[in-house]
MIDOSE-1310 file (N, C-alpha, C; in nm, 2 decimals, decimal comma, always signed):
residues 270
xxxx	+3,74/-2,52/-9,27/+3,65/-2,42/-9,21/+3,56/-2,35/-9,31; +3,62/-2,33/-9,43/+3,55/-2,26/-9,53/+3,42/-2,34/-9,58; +3,45/-2,47/-9,60/+3,34/-2,56/-9,65/+3,23/-2,57/-9,54; +3,27/-2,59/-9,42/+3,17/-2,61/-9,31/+3,09/-2,49/-9,29
xxxx	+3,15/-2,37/-9,30/+3,07/-2,25/-9,28/+2,97/-2,23/-9,40; +3,02/-2,25/-9,52/+2,94/-2,23/-9,63/+2,82/-2,34/-9,63; +2,86/-2,46/-9,59/+2,76/-2,56/-9,58/+2,65/-2,53/-9,48; +2,69/-2,46/-9,37/+2,59/-2,42/-9,27/+2,50/-2,32/-9,31
xxxx	+2,55/-2,21/-9,38/+2,46/-2,10/-9,42/+2,39/-2,12/-9,55; +2,44/-2,21/-9,64/+2,38/-2,22/-9,77/+2,23/-2,25/-9,77; +2,19/-2,35/-9,69/+2,04/-2,38/-9,70/+1,96/-2,29/-9,61; +2,02/-2,20/-9,54/+1,95/-2,11/-9,44/+1,90/-1,98/-9,50
xxxx	+1,77/-1,96/-9,52/+1,72/-1,84/-9,57/+1,72/-1,73/-9,47; +1,71/-1,77/-9,34/+1,71/-1,67/-9,23/+1,80/-1,71/-9,12; +1,89/-1,62/-9,08/+1,99/-1,66/-8,98/+1,98/-1,56/-8,86; +1,99/-1,62/-8,74/+1,99/-1,54/-8,62/+2,12/-1,55/-8,55
xxxx	+2,18/-1,43/-8,52/+2,31/-1,43/-8,45/+2,28/-1,40/-8,31; +2,33/-1,49/-8,22/+2,30/-1,48/-8,08/+2,43/-1,44/-8,00; +2,41/-1,33/-7,92/+2,52/-1,29/-7,83/+2,49/-1,34/-7,69; +2,59/-1,36/-7,61/+2,57/-1,41/-7,47/+2,52/-1,30/-7,38
xxxx	+2,48/-1,34/-7,26/+2,45/-1,23/-7,16/+2,57/-1,15/-7,13; +2,56/-1,02/-7,12/+2,67/-0,93/-7,08/+2,79/-0,96/-7,17; +2,78/-0,94/-7,30/+2,89/-0,98/-7,39/+3,01/-0,88/-7,37; +3,12/-0,93/-7,41/+3,24/-0,85/-7,41/+3,24/-0,76/-7,54
xxxx	+3,33/-0,66/-7,54/+3,34/-0,57/-7,66/+3,38/-0,66/-7,78; +3,47/-0,75/-7,76/+3,52/-0,84/-7,87/+3,41/-0,92/-7,92; +3,32/-0,97/-7,84/+3,21/-1,06/-7,89/+3,11/-0,97/-7,97; +3,08/-0,85/-7,92/+2,99/-0,77/-8,00/+3,05/-0,72/-8,13
xxxx	+3,18/-0,70/-8,13/+3,25/-0,66/-8,25/+3,25/-0,78/-8,35; +3,27/-0,90/-8,31/+3,26/-1,01/-8,40/+3,12/-1,04/-8,45; +3,02/-1,02/-8,36/+2,88/-1,05/-8,40/+2,83/-0,94/-8,50; +2,86/-0,82/-8,48/+2,82/-0,71/-8,57/+2,89/-0,72/-8,71
xxxx	+3,01/-0,77/-8,70/+3,09/-0,79/-8,83/+3,02/-0,90/-8,91; +2,99/-1,01/-8,84/+2,92/-1,12/-8,91/+2,79/-1,08/-8,97; +2,72/-0,99/-8,89/+2,59/-0,94/-8,94/+2,61/-0,86/-9,06; +2,70/-0,77/-9,06/+2,73/-0,68/-9,18/+2,76/-0,77/-9,30
xxxx	+2,83/-0,88/-9,28/+2,87/-0,97/-9,40/+2,74/-1,04/-9,45; +2,67/-1,10/-9,36/+2,56/-1,19/-9,40/+2,44/-1,11/-9,45; +2,42/-0,99/-9,41/+2,30/-0,92/-9,45/+2,29/-0,89/-9,60; +2,40/-0,90/-9,67/+2,40/-0,88/-9,81/+2,33/-0,99/-9,89
xxxx	+2,33/-1,11/-9,83/+2,28/-1,23/-9,91/+2,17/-1,31/-9,83; +2,15/-1,28/-9,70/+2,06/-1,35/-9,62/+1,97/-1,26/-9,54; +1,85/-1,31/-9,49/+1,78/-1,24/-9,39/+1,84/-1,27/-9,26; +1,89/-1,17/-9,19/+1,97/-1,19/-9,07/+1,92/-1,10/-8,96
xxxx	+1,91/-1,15/-8,84/+1,88/-1,07/-8,72/+1,99/-1,10/-8,62; +2,01/-1,00/-8,53/+2,11/-1,02/-8,42/+2,04/-0,98/-8,29; +2,07/-1,07/-8,19/+1,99/-1,06/-8,06/+2,09/-1,07/-7,95; +2,06/-0,99/-7,84/+2,14/-1,00/-7,72/+2,04/-0,99/-7,60
xxxx	+2,04/-1,08/-7,50/+1,95/-1,08/-7,39/+1,97/-0,96/-7,30; +2,08/-0,89/-7,31/+2,11/-0,78/-7,22/+2,13/-0,65/-7,31; +2,09/-0,54/-7,26/+2,10/-0,42/-7,34/+2,24/-0,38/-7,37; +2,26/-0,31/-7,49/+2,39/-0,26/-7,52/+2,42/-0,13/-7,44
xxxx	+2,55/-0,11/-7,40/+2,59/+0,00/-7,33/+2,67/+0,10/-7,41; +2,70/+0,21/-7,36/+2,77/+0,32/-7,44/+2,90/+0,27/-7,50; +2,97/+0,18/-7,43/+3,10/+0,14/-7,48/+3,10/+0,08/-7,62; +2,98/+0,03/-7,66/+2,98/-0,04/-7,79/+2,94/+0,06/-7,91
xxxx	+2,92/+0,18/-7,88/+2,86/+0,28/-7,97/+2,95/+0,30/-8,10; +3,08/+0,27/-8,09/+3,17/+0,29/-8,20/+3,16/+0,18/-8,31; +3,09/+0,07/-8,27/+3,08/-0,04/-8,36/+2,97/-0,02/-8,46; +3,00/-0,04/-8,59/+2,90/-0,04/-8,70/+2,81/-0,16/-8,68
xxxx	+2,68/-0,13/-8,69/+2,58/-0,23/-8,68/+2,52/-0,26/-8,54; +2,58/-0,19/-8,44/+2,53/-0,21/-8,30/+2,39/-0,17/-8,28; +2,34/-0,08/-8,36/+2,20/-0,04/-8,36/+2,10/-0,14/-8,41; +2,15/-0,25/-8,47/+2,07/-0,35/-8,52/+2,05/-0,46/-8,42
xxxx	+2,11/-0,46/-8,31/+2,10/-0,56/-8,20/+1,97/-0,54/-8,13; +1,89/-0,65/-8,13/+1,76/-0,65/-8,07/+1,76/-0,72/-7,93; +1,67/-0,67/-7,84/+1,65/-0,73/-7,71/+1,53/-0,83/-7,71; +1,46/-0,83/-7,82/+1,35/-0,93/-7,84/+1,39/-1,04/-7,93
xxxx	+1,37/-1,16/-7,89/+1,42/-1,27/-7,97/+1,33/-1,30/-8,09; +1,20/-1,29/-8,07/+1,10/-1,32/-8,17/+1,10/-1,22/-8,29; +1,09/-1,27/-8,41/+1,08/-1,19/-8,52/+0,99/-1,24/-8,63; +0,91/-1,34/-8,59/+0,82/-1,41/-8,69/+0,68/-1,35/-8,69
xxxx	+0,62/-1,35/-8,57/+0,48/-1,31/-8,56/+0,46/-1,18/-8,49; +0,39/-1,09/-8,55/+0,36/-0,96/-8,49/+0,24/-0,97/-8,39; +0,26/-0,93/-8,27/+0,15/-0,93/-8,17/+0,11/-0,79/-8,13; -0,02/-0,77/-8,12/-0,07/-0,64/-8,07/-0,15/-0,66/-7,95
xxxx	-0,11/-0,60/-7,84/-0,19/-0,62/-7,71/-0,23/-0,48/-7,66; -0,33/-0,48/-7,58/-0,38/-0,35/-7,52/-0,36/-0,36/-7,37; -0,27/-0,27/-7,33/-0,23/-0,27/-7,19/-0,34/-0,20/-7,10; -0,38/-0,26/-6,99/-0,47/-0,20/-6,90/-0,60/-0,16/-6,97
xxxx	-0,65/-0,26/-7,06/-0,78/-0,23/-7,12/-0,87/-0,35/-7,10; -0,99/-0,33/-7,07/-1,09/-0,44/-7,05/-1,13/-0,50/-7,18; -1,09/-0,63/-7,21/-1,13/-0,69/-7,34/-1,28/-0,71/-7,35; -1,36/-0,70/-7,24/-1,50/-0,71/-7,25/-1,56/-0,59/-7,32
xxxx	-1,48/-0,49/-7,34/-1,53/-0,37/-7,41/-1,52/-0,37/-7,56; -1,46/-0,48/-7,61/-1,45/-0,50/-7,76/-1,56/-0,57/-7,82; -1,62/-0,51/-7,92/-1,73/-0,58/-7,99/-1,68/-0,67/-8,10; -1,60/-0,62/-8,19/-1,54/-0,70/-8,30/-1,40/-0,65/-8,34
xxxx	-1,33/-0,74/-8,40/-1,20/-0,70/-8,46/-1,20/-0,75/-8,60; -1,17/-0,66/-8,69/-1,17/-0,69/-8,83/-1,05/-0,64/-8,91; -1,02/-0,69/-9,02/-0,91/-0,64/-9,10/-0,95/-0,62/-9,25; -0,88/-0,53/-9,32/-0,91/-0,50/-9,45/-0,79/-0,44/-9,52
xxxx	-0,79/-0,44/-9,65/-0,69/-0,37/-9,73/-0,75/-0,24/-9,78; -0,70/-0,13/-9,73/-0,75/+0,00/-9,77/-0,64/+0,08/-9,85; -0,67/+0,10/-9,97/-0,57/+0,17/-10,06/-0,43/+0,11/-10,06; -0,44/-0,02/-10,06/-0,31/-0,10/-10,07/-0,24/-0,12/-9,93
xxxx	-0,31/-0,07/-9,83/-0,25/-0,08/-9,69/-0,33/-0,17/-9,60; -0,27/-0,25/-9,53/-0,34/-0,34/-9,43/-0,39/-0,25/-9,32; -0,52/-0,28/-9,29/-0,59/-0,20/-9,18/-0,66/-0,29/-9,08; -0,63/-0,28/-8,96/-0,69/-0,35/-8,85/-0,78/-0,26/-8,77
xxxx	-0,91/-0,30/-8,76/-1,01/-0,22/-8,69/-1,06/-0,28/-8,57; -1,06/-0,21/-8,46/-1,11/-0,26/-8,33/-1,24/-0,18/-8,30; -1,35/-0,25/-8,30/-1,48/-0,18/-8,28/-1,53/-0,21/-8,13; -1,54/-0,10/-8,05/-1,58/-0,12/-7,91/-1,74/-0,14/-7,90
xxxx	-1,78/-0,19/-7,79/-1,92/-0,21/-7,77/-1,98/-0,07/-7,74; -2,12/-0,06/-7,75/-2,19/+0,06/-7,72/-2,15/+0,11/-7,58; -2,12/+0,24/-7,57/-2,09/+0,30/-7,44/-1,95/+0,26/-7,39; -1,88/+0,19/-7,46/-1,74/+0,15/-7,42/-1,64/+0,23/-7,51
xxxx	-1,53/+0,28/-7,44/-1,43/+0,35/-7,51/-1,33/+0,26/-7,58; -1,28/+0,30/-7,70/-1,18/+0,22/-7,77/-1,05/+0,23/-7,70; -0,96/+0,14/-7,72/-0,82/+0,15/-7,66/-0,76/+0,28/-7,71; -0,68/+0,35/-7,63/-0,61/+0,47/-7,67/-0,47/+0,43/-7,72
xxxx	-0,40/+0,52/-7,78/-0,27/+0,49/-7,84/-0,17/+0,45/-7,74; -0,18/+0,50/-7,62/-0,08/+0,47/-7,51/-0,10/+0,33/-7,46; -0,21/+0,27/-7,49/-0,24/+0,13/-7,44/-0,20/+0,02/-7,54; -0,16/+0,07/-7,66/-0,12/-0,03/-7,77/+0,02/-0,07/-7,76
xxxx	+0,05/-0,20/-7,74/+0,18/-0,25/-7,73/+0,21/-0,35/-7,85; +0,31/-0,32/-7,92/+0,35/-0,40/-8,04/+0,47/-0,49/-8,00; +0,47/-0,62/-8,03/+0,58/-0,70/-8,00/+0,58/-0,82/-8,10; +0,69/-0,90/-8,09/+0,70/-1,01/-8,18/+0,72/-1,14/-8,11
xxxx	+0,68/-1,25/-8,17/+0,70/-1,38/-8,11/+0,74/-1,48/-8,22; +0,80/-1,59/-8,17/+0,84/-1,69/-8,27/+0,96/-1,65/-8,35; +1,04/-1,75/-8,39/+1,16/-1,72/-8,46/+1,15/-1,79/-8,60; +1,18/-1,71/-8,70/+1,17/-1,76/-8,84/+1,31/-1,82/-8,88
xxxx	+1,41/-1,81/-8,81/+1,55/-1,85/-8,85/+1,56/-2,00/-8,87; +1,64/-2,04/-8,97/+1,68/-2,18/-8,98/+1,80/-2,21/-8,91; +1,89/-2,11/-8,89/+2,02/-2,13/-8,82/+2,04/-2,02/-8,72; +2,09/-2,06/-8,60/+2,13/-1,96/-8,50/+2,28/-1,98/-8,47
xxxx	+2,35/-1,87/-8,49/+2,50/-1,87/-8,47/+2,53/-1,81/-8,33; +2,58/-1,88/-8,24/+2,62/-1,83/-8,11/+2,76/-1,77/-8,12; +2,77/-1,66/-8,06/+2,90/-1,59/-8,06/+2,96/-1,58/-7,92; +3,08/-1,64/-7,90/+3,15/-1,63/-7,78/+3,08/-1,71/-7,67
xxxx	+3,08/-1,65/-7,55/+3,01/-1,71/-7,43/+3,10/-1,81/-7,36; +3,07/-1,84/-7,23/+3,15/-1,93/-7,15/+3,10/-2,07/-7,16; +2,96/-2,08/-7,15/+2,90/-2,21/-7,16/+2,76/-2,19/-7,21; +2,68/-2,30/-7,21/+2,54/-2,29/-7,26/+2,45/-2,20/-7,18
xxxx	+2,49/-2,18/-7,05/+2,41/-2,09/-6,97/+2,42/-1,94/-7,01; +2,53/-1,91/-7,09/+2,54/-1,78/-7,15/+2,43/-1,75/-7,25; +2,37/-1,85/-7,30/+2,27/-1,83/-7,40/+2,13/-1,89/-7,36; +2,06/-1,83/-7,27/+1,94/-1,88/-7,22/+1,83/-1,91/-7,33
xxxx	+1,84/-1,84/-7,44/+1,74/-1,85/-7,54/+1,74/-1,99/-7,61; +1,85/-2,06/-7,61/+1,86/-2,19/-7,67/+1,78/-2,30/-7,59; +1,75/-2,26/-7,47/+1,67/-2,36/-7,39/+1,52/-2,34/-7,40; +1,48/-2,24/-7,47/+1,34/-2,21/-7,49/+1,28/-2,28/-7,61
xxxx	+1,15/-2,26/-7,62/+1,07/-2,33/-7,72/+1,10/-2,26/-7,86; +1,13/-2,13/-7,86/+1,15/-2,06/-7,99/+1,26/-2,12/-8,08; +1,36/-2,18/-8,01/+1,48/-2,22/-8,09/+1,49/-2,38/-8,09; +1,39/-2,45/-8,04/+1,40/-2,59/-8,03/+1,43/-2,66/-8,16
xxxx	+1,37/-2,61/-8,27/+1,39/-2,67/-8,40/+1,49/-2,60/-8,49; +1,57/-2,51/-8,43/+1,66/-2,43/-8,51/+1,80/-2,49/-8,50; +1,87/-2,50/-8,61/+2,01/-2,55/-8,61/+2,10/-2,45/-8,54; +2,20/-2,51/-8,46/+2,29/-2,42/-8,39/+2,43/-2,44/-8,44
xxxx	+2,50/-2,32/-8,44/+2,65/-2,32/-8,47/+2,71/-2,23/-8,37; +2,84/-2,24/-8,35/+2,91/-2,16/-8,25/+3,04/-2,11/-8,30; +3,07/-1,98/-8,28/+3,20/-1,92/-8,32/+3,25/-1,86/-8,19; +3,37/-1,91/-8,15/+3,44/-1,86/-8,03/+3,58/-1,90/-8,03
xxxx	+3,65/-1,88/-7,91/+3,79/-1,91/-7,90/+3,80/-2,04/-7,82; +3,69/-2,10/-7,78/+3,70/-2,23/-7,71/+3,57/-2,31/-7,74; +3,57/-2,44/-7,73/+3,45/-2,52/-7,76/+3,34/-2,49/-7,66; +3,22/-2,50/-7,71/+3,10/-2,47/-7,62/+3,02/-2,60/-7,62
xxxx	+3,00/-2,65/-7,50/+2,92/-2,77/-7,48/+2,78/-2,73/-7,46; +2,69/-2,80/-7,53/+2,55/-2,78/-7,52/+2,48/-2,91/-7,49; +2,40/-2,92/-7,38/+2,34/-3,04/-7,34/+2,22/-3,07/-7,43; +2,21/-3,19/-7,48/+2,09/-3,24/-7,55/+2,06/-3,17/-7,68
xxxx	+2,16/-3,10/-7,73/+2,15/-3,03/-7,86/+2,27/-3,06/-7,95; +2,25/-3,06/-8,08/+2,36/-3,08/-8,17/+2,41/-2,94/-8,21; +2,54/-2,92/-8,20/+2,60/-2,79/-8,22/+2,72/-2,80/-8,31; +2,71/-2,73/-8,42/+2,82/-2,72/-8,52/+2,93/-2,62/-8,47
xxxx	+3,05/-2,67/-8,44/+3,15/-2,58/-8,38/+3,24/-2,52/-8,48; +3,26/-2,39/-8,48/+3,36/-2,32/-8,56/+3,46/-2,25/-8,47; +3,47/-2,30/-8,35/+3,56/-2,24/-8,25/+3,70/-2,26/-8,29; +3,79/-2,17/-8,25/+3,93/-2,18/-8,29/+4,01/-2,11/-8,17
xxxx	+4,12/-2,17/-8,13/+4,20/-2,12/-8,02/+4,29/-2,01/-8,07; +4,23/-1,90/-8,10/+4,30/-1,78/-8,14/+4,29/-1,67/-8,03; +4,34/-1,55/-8,06/+4,35/-1,45/-7,96/+4,21/-1,39/-7,92; +4,11/-1,40/-8,01/+3,99/-1,33/-7,99/+3,88/-1,38/-8,08
xxxx	+3,75/-1,35/-8,04/+3,64/-1,39/-8,13/+3,65/-1,32/-8,26; +3,69/-1,19/-8,26/+3,71/-1,11/-8,38/+3,81/-1,17/-8,48; +3,92/-1,22/-8,42/+4,02/-1,29/-8,51/+3,96/-1,41/-8,58; +3,88/-1,49/-8,50/+3,81/-1,61/-8,55/+3,71/-1,57/-8,66
xxxx	+3,63/-1,47/-8,63/+3,53/-1,43/-8,73/+3,60/-1,38/-8,86; +3,71/-1,31/-8,85/+3,79/-1,27/-8,97/+3,83/-1,39/-9,05; +3,89/-1,49/-8,99/+3,93/-1,61/-9,06/+3,82/-1,68/-9,13; +3,70/-1,69/-9,06/+3,58/-1,76/-9,12/+3,53/-1,69/-9,24
xxxx	+3,51/-1,55/-9,23/+3,45/-1,48/-9,34/+3,55/-1,46/-9,46; +3,68/-1,45/-9,42/+3,78/-1,44/-9,53/+3,79/-1,57/-9,61; +3,80/-1,68/-9,54/+3,81/-1,81/-9,60/+3,69/-1,85/-9,68; +3,57/-1,80/-9,64/+3,45/-1,82/-9,71/+3,43/-1,73/-9,84
xxxx	+3,53/-1,64/-9,85/+3,53/-1,55/-9,97/+3,44/-1,43/-9,96; +3,40/-1,39/-9,84/+3,32/-1,27/-9,83/+3,40/-1,15/-9,83; +3,35/-1,04/-9,88/+3,42/-0,91/-9,89/+3,42/-0,85/-9,75; +3,54/-0,80/-9,72/+3,56/-0,73/-9,59/+3,58/-0,58/-9,63
xxxx	+3,48/-0,50/-9,60/+3,49/-0,35/-9,63/+3,55/-0,28/-9,51; +3,57/-0,15/-9,52/+3,64/-0,08/-9,41/+3,56/-0,08/-9,28; +3,43/-0,08/-9,29/+3,35/-0,08/-9,16/+3,37/-0,22/-9,09; +3,36/-0,32/-9,16/+3,38/-0,46/-9,11/+3,52/-0,47/-9,05
xxxx	+3,62/-0,42/-9,13/+3,76/-0,43/-9,09/+3,78/-0,35/-8,96; +3,72/-0,23/-8,95/+3,73/-0,15/-8,83/+3,67/-0,22/-8,71; +3,55/-0,28/-8,72/+3,49/-0,35/-8,61/+3,59/-0,46/-8,56; +3,64/-0,54/-8,66/+3,72/-0,66/-8,62/+3,85/-0,61/-8,56
xxxx	+3,91/-0,50/-8,61/+4,04/-0,45/-8,56/+4,02/-0,40/-8,42; +3,91/-0,33/-8,39/+3,88/-0,28/-8,26/+3,85/-0,40/-8,16; +3,79/-0,50/-8,21/+3,76/-0,62/-8,13/+3,89/-0,69/-8,08; +3,98/-0,71/-8,18/+4,11/-0,77/-8,15/+4,19/-0,68/-8,05
xxxx	+4,19/-0,55/-8,08/+4,27/-0,46/-7,99/+4,22/-0,46/-7,85; +4,09/-0,46/-7,83/+4,03/-0,46/-7,70/+4,05/-0,59/-7,63; +4,04/-0,71/-7,70/+4,06/-0,84/-7,64/+4,20/-0,86/-7,60; +4,29/-0,80/-7,67/+4,44/-0,83/-7,65/+4,50/-0,72/-7,57
xxxx	+4,42/-0,63/-7,51/+4,48/-0,52/-7,43/+4,58/-0,44/-7,51; +4,53/-0,39/-7,62/+4,61/-0,31/-7,71/+4,73/-0,38/-7,77; +4,70/-0,51/-7,81/+4,80/-0,59/-7,88/+4,92/-0,63/-7,79; +4,89/-0,65/-7,66/+5,00/-0,69/-7,56/+4,98/-0,83/-7,50
xxxx	+4,86/-0,89/-7,53/+4,83/-1,02/-7,47/+4,92/-1,13/-7,51; +4,95/-1,22/-7,43/+5,03/-1,34/-7,46/+4,96/-1,43/-7,56; +4,83/-1,41/-7,58/+4,75/-1,50/-7,67/+4,78/-1,45/-7,82; +4,84/-1,34/-7,83/+4,87/-1,29/-7,97/+4,98/-1,39/-8,04
xxxx	+4,96/-1,41/-8,16/+5,05/-1,50/-8,24/+5,09/-1,42/-8,37; +5,18/-1,49/-8,44/+5,22/-1,43/-8,57/+5,10/-1,42/-8,66; +5,01/-1,52/-8,66/+4,89/-1,51/-8,74/+4,80/-1,39/-8,70; +4,80/-1,36/-8,57/+4,72/-1,25/-8,52/+4,77/-1,12/-8,58
xxxx	+4,90/-1,10/-8,58/+4,96/-0,98/-8,64/+4,94/-0,97/-8,79; +4,94/-1,09/-8,85/+4,91/-1,09/-9,00/+4,76/-1,05/-9,02; +4,67/-1,10/-8,93/+4,53/-1,06/-8,94/+4,51/-0,90/-8,92; +4,59/-0,85/-8,83/+4,58/-0,70/-8,80/+4,63/-0,63/-8,93
xxxx	+4,74/-0,67/-8,99/+4,79/-0,61/-9,11/+4,68/-0,61/-9,22; +4,62/-0,73/-9,24/+4,52/-0,74/-9,35/+4,40/-0,65/-9,32; +4,36/-0,64/-9,20/+4,25/-0,55/-9,16/+4,28/-0,41/-9,18; +4,40/-0,37/-9,15/+4,44/-0,23/-9,17/+4,45/-0,20/-9,32
xxxx	+4,50/-0,29/-9,40/+4,50/-0,28/-9,55/+4,36/-0,27/-9,61; +4,26/-0,33/-9,54/+4,13/-0,33/-9,59/+4,05/-0,20/-9,54; +4,12/-0,11/-9,47/+4,06/+0,01/-9,43/+4,03/+0,02/-9,29; +4,06/-0,08/-9,21/+4,03/-0,08/-9,07/+4,10/+0,03/-8,99
xxxx	+4,03/+0,09/-8,90/+4,09/+0,20/-8,82/+4,08/+0,17/-8,68; +4,19/+0,21/-8,61/+4,19/+0,20/-8,46/+4,13/+0,32/-8,40; +4,03/+0,30/-8,32/+3,95/+0,41/-8,26/+3,96/+0,40/-8,11; +4,03/+0,50/-8,05/+4,04/+0,50/-7,91/+3,97/+0,62/-7,85
xxxx	+3,92/+0,61/-7,73/+3,86/+0,72/-7,66/+3,97/+0,81/-7,61; +3,95/+0,94/-7,63/+4,05/+1,03/-7,58/+4,04/+1,04/-7,42; +4,16/+1,02/-7,36/+4,17/+1,02/-7,22/+4,20/+1,17/-7,17; +4,11/+1,22/-7,09/+4,13/+1,35/-7,04/+4,14/+1,35/-6,89
xxxx	+4,22/+1,44/-6,84/+4,24/+1,45/-6,69/+4,20/+1,59/-6,65; +4,10/+1,60/-6,57/+4,06/+1,73/-6,53/+4,14/+1,78/-6,41; +4,20/+1,89/-6,42/+4,28/+1,95/-6,31/+4,25/+2,10/-6,30; +4,23/+2,14/-6,18/+4,20/+2,28/-6,15/+4,31/+2,34/-6,06
xxxx	+4,37/+2,45/-6,10/+4,48/+2,50/-6,02/+4,44/+2,64/-5,97; +4,47/+2,68/-5,85/+4,45/+2,81/-5,80/+4,57/+2,90/-5,85; +4,55/+3,03/-5,84/+4,65/+3,13/-5,89/+4,79/+3,10/-5,83; +4,89/+3,09/-5,91/+5,03/+3,07/-5,87/+5,05/+2,93/-5,81
xxxx	+4,96/+2,84/-5,82/+4,98/+2,71/-5,77/+5,05/+2,62/-5,86; +5,15/+2,55/-5,82/+5,23/+2,46/-5,90/+5,18/+2,32/-5,88; +5,14/+2,24/-5,98/+5,10/+2,10/-5,96/+5,21/+2,02/-5,90; +5,16/+1,92/-5,82/+5,26/+1,83/-5,75/+5,29/+1,72/-5,85
xxxx	+5,38/+1,63/-5,82/+5,42/+1,52/-5,89/+5,45/+1,55/-6,04; +5,53/+1,66/-6,06/+5,58/+1,69/-6,19/+5,73/+1,68/-6,19; +5,79/+1,66/-6,30/+5,93/+1,64/-6,31/+6,01/+1,76/-6,25; +6,12/+1,73/-6,18/+6,19/+1,84/-6,11/+6,24/+1,94/-6,21
xxxx	+6,27/+1,89/-6,33/+6,32/+1,98/-6,44/+6,23/+2,09/-6,47; +6,10/+2,08/-6,44/+6,00/+2,18/-6,47/+6,02/+2,30/-6,38; +6,07/+2,28/-6,25/+6,07/+2,38/-6,15/+6,21/+2,43/-6,11; +6,31/+2,34/-6,13/+6,45/+2,38/-6,09/+6,50/+2,48/-6,19
xxxx	+6,58/+2,58/-6,13/+6,63/+2,69/-6,22/+6,74/+2,64/-6,31; +6,75/+2,69/-6,43/+6,85/+2,65/-6,52/+6,97/+2,74/-6,50; +7,09/+2,68/-6,50/+7,22/+2,75/-6,49/+7,30/+2,72/-6,62; +7,33/+2,83/-6,68/+7,40/+2,82/-6,81/+7,54/+2,87/-6,78
xxxx	+7,64/+2,78/-6,79/+7,78/+2,82/-6,76/+7,83/+2,89/-6,88; +7,92/+2,98/-6,85/+7,99/+3,06/-6,96/+7,91/+3,16/-7,02; +7,80/+3,19/-6,96/+7,71/+3,30/-7,02/+7,68/+3,40/-6,91; +7,70/+3,52/-6,94/+7,67/+3,63/-6,85/+7,54/+3,70/-6,89
xx	+7,46/+3,73/-6,79/+7,34/+3,80/-6,81/+7,34/+3,93/-6,74; +7,32/+4,04/-6,80/+7,32/+4,17/-6,74/+7,18/+4,21/-6,71
């Protein structure tokens, strides 16, 4: 696994990490951990076709996940503006800064700031790493033109079949995507800091239902121990139960010992 992963990333100057539609917490934890590792030596971007929700906020690197696939070409468009009103478009270097000038025709108003839309198109990546997913339909981006010439690899807990494309598989039948990512980056010799360890530990804990899943193995518990030694922290949301009681009201469904009188034998009370 070490040699295959290093072989995959070695020639790639730019890497794109792809999450599936509606990813699990474990998949996002594994993807962000891989991003944090690769960003030190590679140009790397991370993409998900669906927006992140509040449940992922504790993961380091989640703010780097983009909903736009393109990252190669900058596109500027003017929303709700008549292009016939433009006389010329020119560019210049002004005091070391790139300057784009849009000159309107006589009696025509220039585009206002609210009409300017900035977006990206095209993918500069040499390698796209797919994280998790059930099948190729989980990754609609790989069927588009942007990734037709990009090499594909997959990290997950089961093999992913892709029609009419070559896919390098790093899948492993372990408890979670996060456990697989840990094994890959550890065997490849990458440093695992406390943030990465925390992401992966949280991913394993979530995928295994707080370490109770039957998919857990001795190797999984060894991984957990190594992550904790690396500074990984278990982060759980505090569970609160809102209760409102009226004056002198006793909550129901409480242990009888809370309300039954205590009788102390051999003791007199005056």
